[in-house]
Kinemage of the C-alpha trace (Angstrom):
@kinemage 1
@onewidth
@group {chain A} dominant
@subgroup {mainchain}
@vectorlist {calphas} color= white
{ca unk a 1} P 244.821 54.864 244.617
{ca unk a 2} L 247.898 55.773 242.351
{ca unk a 3} L 250.467 58.353 243.788
{ca unk a 4} L 253.106 59.559 241.046
{ca unk a 5} L 256.462 58.747 242.252
{ca unk a 6} L 257.189 62.390 243.445
{ca unk a 7} L 254.570 62.210 245.920
{ca unk a 8} L 255.409 58.929 247.345
{ca unk a 9} L 258.740 60.643 247.953
{ca unk a 10} L 256.674 63.630 249.789
{ca unk a 11} L 254.961 60.988 252.024
{ca unk a 12} L 258.059 58.541 253.054
{ca unk a 13} L 259.976 61.689 253.412
{ca unk a 14} L 258.192 65.613 253.271
{ca unk a 15} L 260.662 68.488 253.525
{ca unk a 16} L 259.995 70.416 256.573
{ca unk a 17} L 258.898 74.178 255.238
{ca unk a 18} L 258.343 72.949 251.438
{ca unk a 19} L 254.728 73.260 249.829
{ca unk a 20} L 253.574 70.706 247.227
{ca unk a 21} L 250.997 71.980 244.568
{ca unk a 22} L 249.230 68.523 243.769
{ca unk a 23} L 246.109 67.171 241.569
{ca unk a 24} L 243.640 65.179 243.696
{ca unk a 25} L 241.196 63.054 241.141
{ca unk a 26} L 237.856 61.963 243.467
{ca unk a 27} L 237.556 57.724 242.710
{ca unk a 28} L 234.048 57.934 240.750
{ca unk a 29} L 232.800 54.822 242.387
{ca unk a 30} L 233.331 56.474 246.004
{ca unk a 31} L 231.193 58.743 248.020
{ca unk a 32} L 233.998 61.317 248.998
{ca unk a 33} L 233.122 64.669 247.622
{ca unk a 34} L 235.013 67.576 246.877
{ca unk a 35} L 233.949 69.461 249.639
{ca unk a 36} L 235.181 66.430 252.109
{ca unk a 37} L 238.914 66.886 250.121
{ca unk a 38} L 238.963 70.542 250.560
{ca unk a 39} L 238.332 69.714 254.282
{ca unk a 40} L 240.847 67.502 254.605
{ca unk a 41} L 243.634 70.194 252.800
{ca unk a 42} L 242.466 72.514 254.785
{ca unk a 43} L 242.795 70.358 258.001
{ca unk a 44} L 246.648 70.097 256.876
{ca unk a 45} L 247.189 73.602 256.654
{ca unk a 46} L 246.591 73.688 252.445
{ca unk a 47} L 243.790 75.081 250.044
{ca unk a 48} L 242.378 74.474 246.757
{ca unk a 49} L 243.367 76.828 244.221
{ca unk a 50} L 241.084 75.539 241.089
{ca unk a 51} L 238.379 73.189 240.213
{ca unk a 52} L 239.450 70.783 237.379
{ca unk a 53} L 237.903 68.872 234.972
{ca unk a 54} L 237.059 64.689 235.518
{ca unk a 55} L 236.408 65.394 238.988
{ca unk a 56} L 239.848 66.520 239.873
{ca unk a 57} L 241.163 69.318 242.306
{ca unk a 58} L 244.485 71.759 242.542
{ca unk a 59} L 245.275 71.699 245.779
{ca unk a 60} L 248.713 73.088 247.573
{ca unk a 61} L 249.522 72.207 251.145
{ca unk a 62} L 252.782 71.290 253.019
{ca unk a 63} L 254.564 68.864 252.470
{ca unk a 64} L 254.240 67.375 255.363
{ca unk a 65} L 250.666 67.062 255.222
{ca unk a 66} L 250.852 64.637 251.700
{ca unk a 67} L 250.706 61.774 253.676
{ca unk a 68} L 247.545 62.376 255.498
{ca unk a 69} L 246.110 63.459 252.186
{ca unk a 70} L 246.864 60.803 250.752
{ca unk a 71} L 245.479 58.081 253.462
{ca unk a 72} L 242.126 59.832 252.442
{ca unk a 73} L 239.674 56.911 251.087
{ca unk a 74} L 237.918 57.682 248.117
{ca unk a 75} L 240.864 58.973 246.031
{ca unk a 76} L 241.915 58.152 242.808
{ca unk a 77} L 245.208 59.252 242.047
{ca unk a 78} L 247.269 61.969 243.212
{ca unk a 79} L 250.232 63.488 241.590
{ca unk a 80} L 252.365 66.793 241.409
{ca unk a 81} L 250.826 69.110 239.130
{ca unk a 82} L 254.130 69.786 237.243
{ca unk a 83} L 254.109 66.137 236.429
{ca unk a 84} L 250.298 67.040 234.623
{ca unk a 85} L 252.230 69.883 233.057
{ca unk a 86} L 249.825 72.762 234.804
{ca unk a 87} L 252.938 74.819 234.961
{ca unk a 88} L 252.355 75.760 238.597
{ca unk a 89} L 254.945 78.614 239.595
{ca unk a 90} L 256.557 78.885 236.291
{ca unk a 91} L 256.875 82.178 235.085
């Protein structure tokens, strides 16, 4: 599974009380469902903000939960929403 550099940094050294907006892409060859990812995000105190194209989800969760989410089987990639130019939090 691919994790962008900022996501790898959050896994290794999460900042307490900080929130991450991530795009999670499911592996098309796995049996994991969007519902299972949504449950995993909810389990770490986050939420699914949007269902995107190509089997991806926009999620928001505490940085301290990123490592747990990334350890989930069936994910193809996890990147920050800002890396992909979704403009999360911009005004």
